[in-house]
Phi, psi and omega in degrees: 000319179296321180295319179298313179296323178296317179296317178297315180298318179294320179295319179293320178296316179297321179296317180296326180295327183264357185255023179285140180281128177266145177240076185283351182238129175246130183256140173239144182235137176224148177240135178243123181283121179269312174208191186301332185239005185232133176232146174254125183261132177246124176250129181237126179260127173253122186254140172294152179305137179089356180250157176208166174237153180267154180297154174293340183255026178298131183295156176302145181089353180261199178292170182288120181289157175289136177239137177244121180238139176251137178292134180298137179216122183296344180270351184235151175232126177272125180244135177079176181252158177291137176252161183242137174224159180133194181276109179272131178233131176251126179269186186298339179267004179067022174281145180276125181234129177260127181255000000 
């Protein structure tokens, strides 16, 4: 019985070691004042080596596209859609990948 409990405890410990959440993307936010009531928001993703994010316009059937959501606020109005800039890479499947 002790051996069985030891094996279960070791298996649970091993599982916990491999189940840590990775945070490969760090986001930075900046606001640029356009006029008294308008601001332009810039979101910048810094990626760990070996990681990438997919374009917001990735076609259906492909990988999961990046989504940007803003929390609703009655004092603010979001105008326009988010645009993407940076190094665009197309892989063999023609999915859009931002590096």
